[in-house]
C-alpha positions in Angstrom: 0.0 0.0 0.0 2.8 2.4 0.8 4.4 1.8 -2.5 1.1 2.6 -4.3 0.7 5.8 -2.2 4.2 6.9 -3.2 4.4 5.8 -6.8 0.9 4.9 -7.9 -0.9 6.8 -10.6 -3.1 9.7 -9.9 -4.5 9.7 -13.4 -5.9 6.6 -15.1 -3.8 7.3 -18.2 -0.5 7.3 -16.3 0.8 3.9 -17.4 4.4 4.7 -16.4 3.4 5.2 -12.8 1.4 2.0 -12.8 4.3 0.0 -14.3 6.7 1.4 -11.8 4.4 0.6 -8.9 3.9 -3.0 -10.2 7.7 -3.5 -10.6 8.4 -2.2 -7.1 5.6 -4.4 -5.6 7.1 -7.4 -7.5 10.5 -6.6 -6.1 9.0 -6.2 -2.6 7.3 -9.6 -2.8 10.4 -11.4 -4.1 12.6 -10.0 -1.3 9.9 -10.7 1.4 9.6 -14.3 0.2 13.4 -14.7 0.1 13.6 -13.6 3.7 10.5 -15.3 5.1 9.9 -18.2 2.7 6.3 -17.2 1.9 3.9 -14.3 1.6 1.1 -16.4 3.0 0.0 -15.5 6.6 -0.8 -19.2 7.2 2.7 -20.3 6.2 4.3 -17.4 8.1 2.5 -17.8 11.4 2.0 -21.6 11.1 -1.7 -21.4 11.7 -4.7 -20.9 9.5 -6.2 -17.8 11.2 -9.6 -18.3 9.4 -10.0 -21.6 11.2 -11.4 -20.9 14.7 -9.6 -23.9 16.3 -6.3 -22.9 14.8 -6.8 -19.3 15.6 -7.4 -20.3 19.3 -4.3 -22.5 19.3 -2.2 -19.7 17.8 -3.5 -17.3 20.5 -2.8 -19.8 23.2 0.7 -20.4 22.0 1.3 -16.7 21.4 2.3 -17.4 17.8 1.3 -13.9 16.6 3.2 -12.1 19.3 6.3 -14.2 18.8 6.4 -14.4 15.0 4.8 -11.2 13.6 7.1 -8.5 14.9 10.0 -9.9 12.9 7.9 -10.3 9.8 6.6 -6.8 10.0 10.2 -5.5 10.6 11.3 -7.3 7.4 8.4 -5.7 5.5 9.3 -2.2 6.8 13.0 -2.7 6.0 12.2 -3.8 2.4 9.8 -0.9 1.8 12.4 1.5 3.2 14.9 0.3 0.6 12.4 0.7 -2.2 11.2 4.1 -1.4 
């Protein structure tokens, strides 16, 4: 979203801005996947958060609290290099 806000098009006909945004998002996703192995929340956290039983287990085992801060930090670092 940050990449789109910074580089996204403000006019529908601005194809160059769209292409730049798409390229940067692709670069972000590649680097994020390289660092974390996936872009899927289920794979990253180890629980399917749409499944109530798995969500409860993740909460009990504090999976979000222990895993997500590093994942978010990676995302921020990647975006900082792209902006």
